[in-house]
Every structure is written in C-alpha cells, then in structure tokens.
N, C-alpha and C positions, 0 to 999 in steps of 0.2 A: 207520091211526094204530097205534102198537104198544102194546100191553099191557105195561105195564112190569113188573109181578109175573111174568108167564108169561116175559118175557125174563130176567128176572133167575135164575129158578129154572131155565130152560133152560141159560142160559149156566154156570150152577155145575154142573149135572150133566153136561153135556158137557164141560166143563173137568176135572171130576173123572175122569170116564171116560178121557178123554185121558190124564190122568197115569197111571192104574192100567194102561191098556193099553201106554202106553210103558215104563212100568217092566218088565212082563211081556215085552215084545217086545225089549227092548234086551239081553236075556240078560247081565245084570251077573253076574259071577262073584266079584269080590274082596269082601271085607267093607268096604274102605275106599270103594267105590262104593255102596254103600249109601245111601239117604237118611237125613240126619241124625237126623230125628225118629224114624223107624222103628228105627234101630239102637239109640237111647236107650230107646225103648219096649220092644224085645225085651229088652236088658239087665235093665231095671227089672222087667220081667215074671218073669223067671228069678230075681232076687233075691227078690221077692215070694213065688215058688213055693217056694224053699228056706227062707225065713222061716216060711211057714206051715207046712211040714212037720215043722219042729223046733221044739216049743214050750220056752219058757224055763222054766229051773228055778226053781221056787217059784211059778210063774205059774199062776193058776186059769183065766184067760181069754186067748185068743191074740189078742183085739181090744184093743189099747192104744190110746186116741184121741191122747194127746200124742206118742207115739212115730210113729204113724201121721201126724200133721200135721208133725213134725219131718221124717220122710223125704219127704214129699209137697213141703214147701218146698225142701229139699236138691235134689230133681230138678228143679223148677222153677227153680232157680238154676243148674243144670247146664244146663238147655236154653236159658234167657237167655244164659249165657256162650257158648254154641255157636252161638247165633245171631248174638251180636254181630259187626259187621264193624270190622278194623281200619282206621284212617284212613290 
C-alpha cells in the first residue's frame, strides 16, 4: 500500500525539479518565452529595488504600509489578469 503523504511530497518534488530542469535545458532566449509568473516577479523586483533606493521627499521612513498594500494588490490583479483565459 502506498503511503499517501510520501507520494504527494515525492510527486511535488519531482514535478518541481522537472519544471526547473526543463526551463534550464530548453535554452529559452527571448523574453516572451519566459514563464509569465517569473517575468512578472522579475519586473516587480526591479520596481521594488528602484523604489527602495530612492526615498520620497519628506518621508521619514521608507516603509509605508498603505502604499505597500496597494502595490501588492495591483501586482496580484495583474497576475490574475495575465492568468485568465479568454473563452
């Protein structure tokens, strides 16, 4: 009899490993061929890095919870829009 938790963990691990290896081996060169989630994450990471390096005028703290929440919600909305399929 199969131990179900071990089967699920093994399946997730091998599936994830396959996807990571497939991405590296397929030699994707164009930006349009990158995975959608990875492309959005890289773009958001660059935006965050540029925002954190430039403090806003009159700001005493770089951490602003309302703005961070708004940016997070915008990013999630963009991700959901990108993942939607047109019928």
